[in-house]
mmCIF entry with sequence, helices, sheets and N, C-alpha, C, O atoms, coordinates in Angstrom:
data_MODEL
# 
_entry.id   MODEL 
# 
_entity.id                         1 
_entity.type                       polymer 
_entity.pdbx_number_of_molecules   1 
# 
_entity_poly.entity_id                      1 
_entity_poly.type                           'polypeptide(L)' 
_entity_poly.nstd_linkage                   no 
_entity_poly.nstd_monomer                   no 
_entity_poly.pdbx_seq_one_letter_code       MTIGYGDVVPTTTLGRIIAVLRGLLGVLMTGVTTGSTVYAIQVAAQRAGLRPR 
_entity_poly.pdbx_seq_one_letter_code_can   MTIGYGDVVPTTTLGRIIAVLRGLLGVLMTGVTTGSTVYAIQVAAQRAGLRPR 
_entity_poly.pdbx_strand_id                 A 
# 
loop_
_entity_poly_seq.entity_id 
_entity_poly_seq.num 
_entity_poly_seq.mon_id 
_entity_poly_seq.hetero 
1 1  MET n 
1 2  THR n 
1 3  ILE n 
1 4  GLY n 
1 5  TYR n 
1 6  GLY n 
1 7  ASP n 
1 8  VAL n 
1 9  VAL n 
1 10 PRO n 
1 11 THR n 
1 12 THR n 
1 13 THR n 
1 14 LEU n 
1 15 GLY n 
1 16 ARG n 
1 17 ILE n 
1 18 ILE n 
1 19 ALA n 
1 20 VAL n 
1 21 LEU n 
1 22 ARG n 
1 23 GLY n 
1 24 LEU n 
1 25 LEU n 
1 26 GLY n 
1 27 VAL n 
1 28 LEU n 
1 29 MET n 
1 30 THR n 
1 31 GLY n 
1 32 VAL n 
1 33 THR n 
1 34 THR n 
1 35 GLY n 
1 36 SER n 
1 37 THR n 
1 38 VAL n 
1 39 TYR n 
1 40 ALA n 
1 41 ILE n 
1 42 GLN n 
1 43 VAL n 
1 44 ALA n 
1 45 ALA n 
1 46 GLN n 
1 47 ARG n 
1 48 ALA n 
1 49 GLY n 
1 50 LEU n 
1 51 ARG n 
1 52 PRO n 
1 53 ARG n 
# 
_struct_asym.id          A 
_struct_asym.entity_id   1 
# 
_struct_conf.conf_type_id            HELX_P 
_struct_conf.id                      HELX_P1 
_struct_conf.pdbx_PDB_helix_id       AA1 
_struct_conf.beg_label_comp_id       THR 
_struct_conf.beg_label_asym_id       A 
_struct_conf.beg_label_seq_id        13 
_struct_conf.pdbx_beg_PDB_ins_code   ? 
_struct_conf.end_label_comp_id       ARG 
_struct_conf.end_label_asym_id       A 
_struct_conf.end_label_seq_id        47 
_struct_conf.pdbx_end_PDB_ins_code   ? 
_struct_conf.beg_auth_comp_id        THR 
_struct_conf.beg_auth_asym_id        A 
_struct_conf.beg_auth_seq_id         13 
_struct_conf.end_auth_comp_id        ARG 
_struct_conf.end_auth_asym_id        A 
_struct_conf.end_auth_seq_id         47 
_struct_conf.pdbx_PDB_helix_class    1 
_struct_conf.details                 ? 
_struct_conf.pdbx_PDB_helix_length   35 
# 
_struct_conf_type.id          HELX_P 
_struct_conf_type.criteria    ? 
_struct_conf_type.reference   ? 
# 
loop_
_atom_site.group_PDB 
_atom_site.id 
_atom_site.type_symbol 
_atom_site.label_atom_id 
_atom_site.label_alt_id 
_atom_site.label_comp_id 
_atom_site.label_asym_id 
_atom_site.label_entity_id 
_atom_site.label_seq_id 
_atom_site.pdbx_PDB_ins_code 
_atom_site.Cartn_x 
_atom_site.Cartn_y 
_atom_site.Cartn_z 
_atom_site.occupancy 
_atom_site.B_iso_or_equiv 
_atom_site.pdbx_formal_charge 
_atom_site.auth_seq_id 
_atom_site.auth_comp_id 
_atom_site.auth_asym_id 
_atom_site.auth_atom_id 
_atom_site.pdbx_PDB_model_num 
ATOM 1   N N  . MET A 1 1  ? 122.542 84.561  101.939 1.00 0.00 ? 1  MET A N  1 
ATOM 2   C CA . MET A 1 1  ? 122.341 83.985  103.251 1.00 0.00 ? 1  MET A CA 1 
ATOM 3   C C  . MET A 1 1  ? 121.454 82.751  103.109 1.00 0.00 ? 1  MET A C  1 
ATOM 4   O O  . MET A 1 1  ? 120.397 82.794  102.479 1.00 0.00 ? 1  MET A O  1 
ATOM 5   N N  . THR A 1 2  ? 121.901 81.671  103.699 1.00 0.00 ? 2  THR A N  1 
ATOM 6   C CA . THR A 1 2  ? 121.120 80.443  103.658 1.00 0.00 ? 2  THR A CA 1 
ATOM 7   C C  . THR A 1 2  ? 120.920 79.920  105.064 1.00 0.00 ? 2  THR A C  1 
ATOM 8   O O  . THR A 1 2  ? 121.604 80.336  105.999 1.00 0.00 ? 2  THR A O  1 
ATOM 9   N N  . ILE A 1 3  ? 119.991 79.021  105.204 1.00 0.00 ? 3  ILE A N  1 
ATOM 10  C CA . ILE A 1 3  ? 119.768 78.346  106.481 1.00 0.00 ? 3  ILE A CA 1 
ATOM 11  C C  . ILE A 1 3  ? 119.903 76.862  106.202 1.00 0.00 ? 3  ILE A C  1 
ATOM 12  O O  . ILE A 1 3  ? 119.111 76.292  105.452 1.00 0.00 ? 3  ILE A O  1 
ATOM 13  N N  . GLY A 1 4  ? 120.882 76.249  106.788 1.00 0.00 ? 4  GLY A N  1 
ATOM 14  C CA . GLY A 1 4  ? 121.091 74.833  106.521 1.00 0.00 ? 4  GLY A CA 1 
ATOM 15  C C  . GLY A 1 4  ? 122.153 74.258  107.435 1.00 0.00 ? 4  GLY A C  1 
ATOM 16  O O  . GLY A 1 4  ? 122.581 74.908  108.389 1.00 0.00 ? 4  GLY A O  1 
ATOM 17  N N  . TYR A 1 5  ? 122.572 73.061  107.149 1.00 0.00 ? 5  TYR A N  1 
ATOM 18  C CA . TYR A 1 5  ? 123.552 72.361  107.973 1.00 0.00 ? 5  TYR A CA 1 
ATOM 19  C C  . TYR A 1 5  ? 124.867 73.117  108.002 1.00 0.00 ? 5  TYR A C  1 
ATOM 20  O O  . TYR A 1 5  ? 125.394 73.485  106.952 1.00 0.00 ? 5  TYR A O  1 
ATOM 21  N N  . GLY A 1 6  ? 125.400 73.351  109.185 1.00 0.00 ? 6  GLY A N  1 
ATOM 22  C CA . GLY A 1 6  ? 126.693 73.996  109.341 1.00 0.00 ? 6  GLY A CA 1 
ATOM 23  C C  . GLY A 1 6  ? 126.646 75.507  109.425 1.00 0.00 ? 6  GLY A C  1 
ATOM 24  O O  . GLY A 1 6  ? 127.675 76.138  109.666 1.00 0.00 ? 6  GLY A O  1 
ATOM 25  N N  . ASP A 1 7  ? 125.475 76.110  109.233 1.00 0.00 ? 7  ASP A N  1 
ATOM 26  C CA . ASP A 1 7  ? 125.370 77.560  109.330 1.00 0.00 ? 7  ASP A CA 1 
ATOM 27  C C  . ASP A 1 7  ? 125.373 77.988  110.793 1.00 0.00 ? 7  ASP A C  1 
ATOM 28  O O  . ASP A 1 7  ? 125.026 77.214  111.686 1.00 0.00 ? 7  ASP A O  1 
ATOM 29  N N  . VAL A 1 8  ? 125.769 79.229  111.017 1.00 0.00 ? 8  VAL A N  1 
ATOM 30  C CA . VAL A 1 8  ? 125.724 79.804  112.358 1.00 0.00 ? 8  VAL A CA 1 
ATOM 31  C C  . VAL A 1 8  ? 124.280 80.216  112.626 1.00 0.00 ? 8  VAL A C  1 
ATOM 32  O O  . VAL A 1 8  ? 123.676 80.926  111.822 1.00 0.00 ? 8  VAL A O  1 
ATOM 33  N N  . VAL A 1 9  ? 123.733 79.780  113.737 1.00 0.00 ? 9  VAL A N  1 
ATOM 34  C CA . VAL A 1 9  ? 122.342 80.091  114.070 1.00 0.00 ? 9  VAL A CA 1 
ATOM 35  C C  . VAL A 1 9  ? 122.285 80.761  115.435 1.00 0.00 ? 9  VAL A C  1 
ATOM 36  O O  . VAL A 1 9  ? 123.126 80.499  116.294 1.00 0.00 ? 9  VAL A O  1 
ATOM 37  N N  . PRO A 1 10 ? 121.288 81.631  115.637 1.00 0.00 ? 10 PRO A N  1 
ATOM 38  C CA . PRO A 1 10 ? 121.157 82.279  116.935 1.00 0.00 ? 10 PRO A CA 1 
ATOM 39  C C  . PRO A 1 10 ? 120.732 81.270  118.005 1.00 0.00 ? 10 PRO A C  1 
ATOM 40  O O  . PRO A 1 10 ? 119.939 80.364  117.745 1.00 0.00 ? 10 PRO A O  1 
ATOM 41  N N  . THR A 1 11 ? 121.273 81.446  119.204 1.00 0.00 ? 11 THR A N  1 
ATOM 42  C CA . THR A 1 11 ? 120.935 80.520  120.291 1.00 0.00 ? 11 THR A CA 1 
ATOM 43  C C  . THR A 1 11 ? 120.174 81.207  121.416 1.00 0.00 ? 11 THR A C  1 
ATOM 44  O O  . THR A 1 11 ? 119.524 80.534  122.216 1.00 0.00 ? 11 THR A O  1 
ATOM 45  N N  . THR A 1 12 ? 120.241 82.531  121.496 1.00 0.00 ? 12 THR A N  1 
ATOM 46  C CA . THR A 1 12 ? 119.520 83.231  122.553 1.00 0.00 ? 12 THR A CA 1 
ATOM 47  C C  . THR A 1 12 ? 118.104 83.538  122.084 1.00 0.00 ? 12 THR A C  1 
ATOM 48  O O  . THR A 1 12 ? 117.827 83.545  120.885 1.00 0.00 ? 12 THR A O  1 
ATOM 49  N N  . THR A 1 13 ? 117.228 83.785  123.017 1.00 0.00 ? 13 THR A N  1 
ATOM 50  C CA . THR A 1 13 ? 115.835 84.108  122.689 1.00 0.00 ? 13 THR A CA 1 
ATOM 51  C C  . THR A 1 13 ? 115.772 85.395  121.873 1.00 0.00 ? 13 THR A C  1 
ATOM 52  O O  . THR A 1 13 ? 115.062 85.457  120.869 1.00 0.00 ? 13 THR A O  1 
ATOM 53  N N  . LEU A 1 14 ? 116.509 86.419  122.294 1.00 0.00 ? 14 LEU A N  1 
ATOM 54  C CA . LEU A 1 14 ? 116.506 87.682  121.561 1.00 0.00 ? 14 LEU A CA 1 
ATOM 55  C C  . LEU A 1 14 ? 117.052 87.491  120.148 1.00 0.00 ? 14 LEU A C  1 
ATOM 56  O O  . LEU A 1 14 ? 116.507 88.045  119.193 1.00 0.00 ? 14 LEU A O  1 
ATOM 57  N N  . GLY A 1 15 ? 118.104 86.726  120.013 1.00 0.00 ? 15 GLY A N  1 
ATOM 58  C CA . GLY A 1 15 ? 118.680 86.453  118.700 1.00 0.00 ? 15 GLY A CA 1 
ATOM 59  C C  . GLY A 1 15 ? 117.705 85.741  117.783 1.00 0.00 ? 15 GLY A C  1 
ATOM 60  O O  . GLY A 1 15 ? 117.626 86.046  116.593 1.00 0.00 ? 15 GLY A O  1 
ATOM 61  N N  . ARG A 1 16 ? 116.969 84.802  118.327 1.00 0.00 ? 16 ARG A N  1 
ATOM 62  C CA . ARG A 1 16 ? 115.984 84.069  117.525 1.00 0.00 ? 16 ARG A CA 1 
ATOM 63  C C  . ARG A 1 16 ? 114.827 84.967  117.099 1.00 0.00 ? 16 ARG A C  1 
ATOM 64  O O  . ARG A 1 16 ? 114.337 84.869  115.973 1.00 0.00 ? 16 ARG A O  1 
ATOM 65  N N  . ILE A 1 17 ? 114.395 85.839  118.003 1.00 0.00 ? 17 ILE A N  1 
ATOM 66  C CA . ILE A 1 17 ? 113.312 86.773  117.670 1.00 0.00 ? 17 ILE A CA 1 
ATOM 67  C C  . ILE A 1 17 ? 113.764 87.704  116.545 1.00 0.00 ? 17 ILE A C  1 
ATOM 68  O O  . ILE A 1 17 ? 113.021 87.940  115.592 1.00 0.00 ? 17 ILE A O  1 
ATOM 69  N N  . ILE A 1 18 ? 114.986 88.232  116.660 1.00 0.00 ? 18 ILE A N  1 
ATOM 70  C CA . ILE A 1 18 ? 115.512 89.116  115.625 1.00 0.00 ? 18 ILE A CA 1 
ATOM 71  C C  . ILE A 1 18 ? 115.635 88.370  114.300 1.00 0.00 ? 18 ILE A C  1 
ATOM 72  O O  . ILE A 1 18 ? 115.324 88.927  113.248 1.00 0.00 ? 18 ILE A O  1 
ATOM 73  N N  . ALA A 1 19 ? 116.081 87.126  114.338 1.00 0.00 ? 19 ALA A N  1 
ATOM 74  C CA . ALA A 1 19 ? 116.220 86.332  113.107 1.00 0.00 ? 19 ALA A CA 1 
ATOM 75  C C  . ALA A 1 19 ? 114.870 86.118  112.433 1.00 0.00 ? 19 ALA A C  1 
ATOM 76  O O  . ALA A 1 19 ? 114.764 86.220  111.211 1.00 0.00 ? 19 ALA A O  1 
ATOM 77  N N  . VAL A 1 20 ? 113.846 85.825  113.215 1.00 0.00 ? 20 VAL A N  1 
ATOM 78  C CA . VAL A 1 20 ? 112.504 85.623  112.649 1.00 0.00 ? 20 VAL A CA 1 
ATOM 79  C C  . VAL A 1 20 ? 111.983 86.925  112.040 1.00 0.00 ? 20 VAL A C  1 
ATOM 80  O O  . VAL A 1 20 ? 111.421 86.923  110.945 1.00 0.00 ? 20 VAL A O  1 
ATOM 81  N N  . LEU A 1 21 ? 112.171 88.034  112.754 1.00 0.00 ? 21 LEU A N  1 
ATOM 82  C CA . LEU A 1 21 ? 111.707 89.322  112.241 1.00 0.00 ? 21 LEU A CA 1 
ATOM 83  C C  . LEU A 1 21 ? 112.439 89.704  110.957 1.00 0.00 ? 21 LEU A C  1 
ATOM 84  O O  . LEU A 1 21 ? 111.825 90.236  110.032 1.00 0.00 ? 21 LEU A O  1 
ATOM 85  N N  . ARG A 1 22 ? 113.730 89.441  110.892 1.00 0.00 ? 22 ARG A N  1 
ATOM 86  C CA . ARG A 1 22 ? 114.485 89.731  109.668 1.00 0.00 ? 22 ARG A CA 1 
ATOM 87  C C  . ARG A 1 22 ? 114.022 88.837  108.515 1.00 0.00 ? 22 ARG A C  1 
ATOM 88  O O  . ARG A 1 22 ? 113.962 89.283  107.370 1.00 0.00 ? 22 ARG A O  1 
ATOM 89  N N  . GLY A 1 23 ? 113.698 87.596  108.810 1.00 0.00 ? 23 GLY A N  1 
ATOM 90  C CA . GLY A 1 23 ? 113.179 86.697  107.776 1.00 0.00 ? 23 GLY A CA 1 
ATOM 91  C C  . GLY A 1 23 ? 111.852 87.187  107.234 1.00 0.00 ? 23 GLY A C  1 
ATOM 92  O O  . GLY A 1 23 ? 111.637 87.202  106.022 1.00 0.00 ? 23 GLY A O  1 
ATOM 93  N N  . LEU A 1 24 ? 110.955 87.591  108.134 1.00 0.00 ? 24 LEU A N  1 
ATOM 94  C CA . LEU A 1 24 ? 109.658 88.122  107.703 1.00 0.00 ? 24 LEU A CA 1 
ATOM 95  C C  . LEU A 1 24 ? 109.821 89.409  106.907 1.00 0.00 ? 24 LEU A C  1 
ATOM 96  O O  . LEU A 1 24 ? 109.122 89.623  105.916 1.00 0.00 ? 24 LEU A O  1 
ATOM 97  N N  . LEU A 1 25 ? 110.740 90.263  107.335 1.00 0.00 ? 25 LEU A N  1 
ATOM 98  C CA . LEU A 1 25 ? 110.994 91.501  106.610 1.00 0.00 ? 25 LEU A CA 1 
ATOM 99  C C  . LEU A 1 25 ? 111.482 91.204  105.195 1.00 0.00 ? 25 LEU A C  1 
ATOM 100 O O  . LEU A 1 25 ? 111.093 91.888  104.249 1.00 0.00 ? 25 LEU A O  1 
ATOM 101 N N  . GLY A 1 26 ? 112.317 90.206  105.049 1.00 0.00 ? 26 GLY A N  1 
ATOM 102 C CA . GLY A 1 26 ? 112.796 89.824  103.722 1.00 0.00 ? 26 GLY A CA 1 
ATOM 103 C C  . GLY A 1 26 ? 111.674 89.350  102.823 1.00 0.00 ? 26 GLY A C  1 
ATOM 104 O O  . GLY A 1 26 ? 111.629 89.701  101.644 1.00 0.00 ? 26 GLY A O  1 
ATOM 105 N N  . VAL A 1 27 ? 110.766 88.554  103.369 1.00 0.00 ? 27 VAL A N  1 
ATOM 106 C CA . VAL A 1 27 ? 109.618 88.071  102.589 1.00 0.00 ? 27 VAL A CA 1 
ATOM 107 C C  . VAL A 1 27 ? 108.716 89.240  102.196 1.00 0.00 ? 27 VAL A C  1 
ATOM 108 O O  . VAL A 1 27 ? 108.251 89.307  101.058 1.00 0.00 ? 27 VAL A O  1 
ATOM 109 N N  . LEU A 1 28 ? 108.468 90.152  103.122 1.00 0.00 ? 28 LEU A N  1 
ATOM 110 C CA . LEU A 1 28 ? 107.623 91.311  102.828 1.00 0.00 ? 28 LEU A CA 1 
ATOM 111 C C  . LEU A 1 28 ? 108.254 92.209  101.770 1.00 0.00 ? 28 LEU A C  1 
ATOM 112 O O  . LEU A 1 28 ? 107.561 92.701  100.880 1.00 0.00 ? 28 LEU A O  1 
ATOM 113 N N  . MET A 1 29 ? 109.547 92.422  101.859 1.00 0.00 ? 29 MET A N  1 
ATOM 114 C CA . MET A 1 29 ? 110.230 93.270  100.883 1.00 0.00 ? 29 MET A CA 1 
ATOM 115 C C  . MET A 1 29 ? 110.185 92.643  99.489  1.00 0.00 ? 29 MET A C  1 
ATOM 116 O O  . MET A 1 29 ? 110.036 93.347  98.490  1.00 0.00 ? 29 MET A O  1 
ATOM 117 N N  . THR A 1 30 ? 110.314 91.331  99.427  1.00 0.00 ? 30 THR A N  1 
ATOM 118 C CA . THR A 1 30 ? 110.229 90.643  98.138  1.00 0.00 ? 30 THR A CA 1 
ATOM 119 C C  . THR A 1 30 ? 108.829 90.809  97.540  1.00 0.00 ? 30 THR A C  1 
ATOM 120 O O  . THR A 1 30 ? 108.690 91.048  96.341  1.00 0.00 ? 30 THR A O  1 
ATOM 121 N N  . GLY A 1 31 ? 107.809 90.685  98.365  1.00 0.00 ? 31 GLY A N  1 
ATOM 122 C CA . GLY A 1 31 ? 106.432 90.843  97.890  1.00 0.00 ? 31 GLY A CA 1 
ATOM 123 C C  . GLY A 1 31 ? 106.139 92.248  97.407  1.00 0.00 ? 31 GLY A C  1 
ATOM 124 O O  . GLY A 1 31 ? 105.496 92.432  96.374  1.00 0.00 ? 31 GLY A O  1 
ATOM 125 N N  . VAL A 1 32 ? 106.609 93.242  98.148  1.00 0.00 ? 32 VAL A N  1 
ATOM 126 C CA . VAL A 1 32 ? 106.383 94.639  97.755  1.00 0.00 ? 32 VAL A CA 1 
ATOM 127 C C  . VAL A 1 32 ? 107.116 94.951  96.453  1.00 0.00 ? 32 VAL A C  1 
ATOM 128 O O  . VAL A 1 32 ? 106.562 95.603  95.568  1.00 0.00 ? 32 VAL A O  1 
ATOM 129 N N  . THR A 1 33 ? 108.347 94.492  96.335  1.00 0.00 ? 33 THR A N  1 
ATOM 130 C CA . THR A 1 33 ? 109.122 94.732  95.118  1.00 0.00 ? 33 THR A CA 1 
ATOM 131 C C  . THR A 1 33 ? 108.465 94.072  93.917  1.00 0.00 ? 33 THR A C  1 
ATOM 132 O O  . THR A 1 33 ? 108.355 94.686  92.855  1.00 0.00 ? 33 THR A O  1 
ATOM 133 N N  . THR A 1 34 ? 108.028 92.832  94.072  1.00 0.00 ? 34 THR A N  1 
ATOM 134 C CA . THR A 1 34 ? 107.380 92.114  92.976  1.00 0.00 ? 34 THR A CA 1 
ATOM 135 C C  . THR A 1 34 ? 106.071 92.793  92.581  1.00 0.00 ? 34 THR A C  1 
ATOM 136 O O  . THR A 1 34 ? 105.794 92.970  91.395  1.00 0.00 ? 34 THR A O  1 
ATOM 137 N N  . GLY A 1 35 ? 105.281 93.167  93.559  1.00 0.00 ? 35 GLY A N  1 
ATOM 138 C CA . GLY A 1 35 ? 104.011 93.842  93.280  1.00 0.00 ? 35 GLY A CA 1 
ATOM 139 C C  . GLY A 1 35 ? 104.204 95.167  92.564  1.00 0.00 ? 35 GLY A C  1 
ATOM 140 O O  . GLY A 1 35 ? 103.469 95.482  91.628  1.00 0.00 ? 35 GLY A O  1 
ATOM 141 N N  . SER A 1 36 ? 105.183 95.942  92.994  1.00 0.00 ? 36 SER A N  1 
ATOM 142 C CA . SER A 1 36 ? 105.468 97.229  92.355  1.00 0.00 ? 36 SER A CA 1 
ATOM 143 C C  . SER A 1 36 ? 105.925 97.047  90.913  1.00 0.00 ? 36 SER A C  1 
ATOM 144 O O  . SER A 1 36 ? 105.534 97.809  90.028  1.00 0.00 ? 36 SER A O  1 
ATOM 145 N N  . THR A 1 37 ? 106.750 96.039  90.686  1.00 0.00 ? 37 THR A N  1 
ATOM 146 C CA . THR A 1 37 ? 107.244 95.774  89.334  1.00 0.00 ? 37 THR A CA 1 
ATOM 147 C C  . THR A 1 37 ? 106.111 95.360  88.407  1.00 0.00 ? 37 THR A C  1 
ATOM 148 O O  . THR A 1 37 ? 106.021 95.856  87.284  1.00 0.00 ? 37 THR A O  1 
ATOM 149 N N  . VAL A 1 38 ? 105.248 94.464  88.859  1.00 0.00 ? 38 VAL A N  1 
ATOM 150 C CA . VAL A 1 38 ? 104.112 94.013  88.040  1.00 0.00 ? 38 VAL A CA 1 
ATOM 151 C C  . VAL A 1 38 ? 103.171 95.179  87.751  1.00 0.00 ? 38 VAL A C  1 
ATOM 152 O O  . VAL A 1 38 ? 102.677 95.320  86.632  1.00 0.00 ? 38 VAL A O  1 
ATOM 153 N N  . TYR A 1 39 ? 102.925 96.007  88.752  1.00 0.00 ? 39 TYR A N  1 
ATOM 154 C CA . TYR A 1 39 ? 102.051 97.168  88.553  1.00 0.00 ? 39 TYR A CA 1 
ATOM 155 C C  . TYR A 1 39 ? 102.635 98.114  87.504  1.00 0.00 ? 39 TYR A C  1 
ATOM 156 O O  . TYR A 1 39 ? 101.915 98.599  86.631  1.00 0.00 ? 39 TYR A O  1 
ATOM 157 N N  . ALA A 1 40 ? 103.945 98.375  87.591  1.00 0.00 ? 40 ALA A N  1 
ATOM 158 C CA . ALA A 1 40 ? 104.588 99.280  86.638  1.00 0.00 ? 40 ALA A CA 1 
ATOM 159 C C  . ALA A 1 40 ? 104.521 98.720  85.213  1.00 0.00 ? 40 ALA A C  1 
ATOM 160 O O  . ALA A 1 40 ? 104.317 99.471  84.259  1.00 0.00 ? 40 ALA A O  1 
ATOM 161 N N  . ILE A 1 41 ? 104.691 97.425  85.073  1.00 0.00 ? 41 ILE A N  1 
ATOM 162 C CA . ILE A 1 41 ? 104.595 96.796  83.752  1.00 0.00 ? 41 ILE A CA 1 
ATOM 163 C C  . ILE A 1 41 ? 103.170 96.906  83.210  1.00 0.00 ? 41 ILE A C  1 
ATOM 164 O O  . ILE A 1 41 ? 102.977 97.168  82.023  1.00 0.00 ? 41 ILE A O  1 
ATOM 165 N N  . GLN A 1 42 ? 102.183 96.710  84.069  1.00 0.00 ? 42 GLN A N  1 
ATOM 166 C CA . GLN A 1 42 ? 100.785 96.818  83.634  1.00 0.00 ? 42 GLN A CA 1 
ATOM 167 C C  . GLN A 1 42 ? 100.445 98.236  83.206  1.00 0.00 ? 42 GLN A C  1 
ATOM 168 O O  . GLN A 1 42 ? 99.749  98.428  82.209  1.00 0.00 ? 42 GLN A O  1 
ATOM 169 N N  . VAL A 1 43 ? 100.922 99.227  83.939  1.00 0.00 ? 43 VAL A N  1 
ATOM 170 C CA . VAL A 1 43 ? 100.664 100.618 83.583  1.00 0.00 ? 43 VAL A CA 1 
ATOM 171 C C  . VAL A 1 43 ? 101.322 100.954 82.251  1.00 0.00 ? 43 VAL A C  1 
ATOM 172 O O  . VAL A 1 43 ? 100.717 101.614 81.405  1.00 0.00 ? 43 VAL A O  1 
ATOM 173 N N  . ALA A 1 44 ? 102.565 100.500 82.064  1.00 0.00 ? 44 ALA A N  1 
ATOM 174 C CA . ALA A 1 44 ? 103.263 100.764 80.804  1.00 0.00 ? 44 ALA A CA 1 
ATOM 175 C C  . ALA A 1 44 ? 102.549 100.092 79.631  1.00 0.00 ? 44 ALA A C  1 
ATOM 176 O O  . ALA A 1 44 ? 102.441 100.679 78.554  1.00 0.00 ? 44 ALA A O  1 
ATOM 177 N N  . ALA A 1 45 ? 102.067 98.879  79.831  1.00 0.00 ? 45 ALA A N  1 
ATOM 178 C CA . ALA A 1 45 ? 101.350 98.174  78.765  1.00 0.00 ? 45 ALA A CA 1 
ATOM 179 C C  . ALA A 1 45 ? 100.037 98.871  78.446  1.00 0.00 ? 45 ALA A C  1 
ATOM 180 O O  . ALA A 1 45 ? 99.629  98.938  77.287  1.00 0.00 ? 45 ALA A O  1 
ATOM 181 N N  . GLN A 1 46 ? 99.380  99.386  79.467  1.00 0.00 ? 46 GLN A N  1 
ATOM 182 C CA . GLN A 1 46 ? 98.115  100.084 79.249  1.00 0.00 ? 46 GLN A CA 1 
ATOM 183 C C  . GLN A 1 46 ? 98.353  101.381 78.472  1.00 0.00 ? 46 GLN A C  1 
ATOM 184 O O  . GLN A 1 46 ? 97.585  101.717 77.570  1.00 0.00 ? 46 GLN A O  1 
ATOM 185 N N  . ARG A 1 47 ? 99.405  102.100 78.818  1.00 0.00 ? 47 ARG A N  1 
ATOM 186 C CA . ARG A 1 47 ? 99.716  103.357 78.109  1.00 0.00 ? 47 ARG A CA 1 
ATOM 187 C C  . ARG A 1 47 ? 100.105 103.087 76.650  1.00 0.00 ? 47 ARG A C  1 
ATOM 188 O O  . ARG A 1 47 ? 99.825  103.902 75.771  1.00 0.00 ? 47 ARG A O  1 
ATOM 189 N N  . ALA A 1 48 ? 100.738 101.960 76.400  1.00 0.00 ? 48 ALA A N  1 
ATOM 190 C CA . ALA A 1 48 ? 101.145 101.616 75.034  1.00 0.00 ? 48 ALA A CA 1 
ATOM 191 C C  . ALA A 1 48 ? 100.002 101.026 74.227  1.00 0.00 ? 48 ALA A C  1 
ATOM 192 O O  . ALA A 1 48 ? 100.159 100.754 73.037  1.00 0.00 ? 48 ALA A O  1 
ATOM 193 N N  . GLY A 1 49 ? 98.851  100.826 74.862  1.00 0.00 ? 49 GLY A N  1 
ATOM 194 C CA . GLY A 1 49 ? 97.692  100.285 74.158  1.00 0.00 ? 49 GLY A CA 1 
ATOM 195 C C  . GLY A 1 49 ? 97.728  98.778  74.008  1.00 0.00 ? 49 GLY A C  1 
ATOM 196 O O  . GLY A 1 49 ? 96.967  98.213  73.222  1.00 0.00 ? 49 GLY A O  1 
ATOM 197 N N  . LEU A 1 50 ? 98.591  98.131  74.743  1.00 0.00 ? 50 LEU A N  1 
ATOM 198 C CA . LEU A 1 50 ? 98.691  96.673  74.647  1.00 0.00 ? 50 LEU A CA 1 
ATOM 199 C C  . LEU A 1 50 ? 97.741  95.961  75.606  1.00 0.00 ? 50 LEU A C  1 
ATOM 200 O O  . LEU A 1 50 ? 97.516  94.756  75.496  1.00 0.00 ? 50 LEU A O  1 
ATOM 201 N N  . ARG A 1 51 ? 97.194  96.720  76.539  1.00 0.00 ? 51 ARG A N  1 
ATOM 202 C CA . ARG A 1 51 ? 96.293  96.135  77.538  1.00 0.00 ? 51 ARG A CA 1 
ATOM 203 C C  . ARG A 1 51 ? 95.068  97.030  77.653  1.00 0.00 ? 51 ARG A C  1 
ATOM 204 O O  . ARG A 1 51 ? 95.188  98.218  77.951  1.00 0.00 ? 51 ARG A O  1 
ATOM 205 N N  . PRO A 1 52 ? 93.879  96.455  77.415  1.00 0.00 ? 52 PRO A N  1 
ATOM 206 C CA . PRO A 1 52 ? 92.667  97.274  77.519  1.00 0.00 ? 52 PRO A CA 1 
ATOM 207 C C  . PRO A 1 52 ? 92.366  97.645  78.969  1.00 0.00 ? 52 PRO A C  1 
ATOM 208 O O  . PRO A 1 52 ? 92.827  96.984  79.899  1.00 0.00 ? 52 PRO A O  1 
ATOM 209 N N  . ARG A 1 53 ? 91.596  98.696  79.144  1.00 0.00 ? 53 ARG A N  1 
ATOM 210 C CA . ARG A 1 53 ? 91.238  99.127  80.502  1.00 0.00 ? 53 ARG A CA 1 
ATOM 211 C C  . ARG A 1 53 ? 90.262  98.217  81.139  1.00 0.00 ? 53 ARG A C  1 
ATOM 212 O O  . ARG A 1 53 ? 89.861  98.443  82.281  1.00 0.00 ? 53 ARG A O  1 
# 
């Protein structure tokens, strides 16, 4: 999904509110996924002795 020239965009107030909320949800989900992945890598490295406590 992209936002740019020629894309279908919401025109009603409710549609715009939903679009903004979905955009924010996407950003939050990306942050949570990235944070969880980095944490898991750090824990694995610590267990393998590659990262000091």
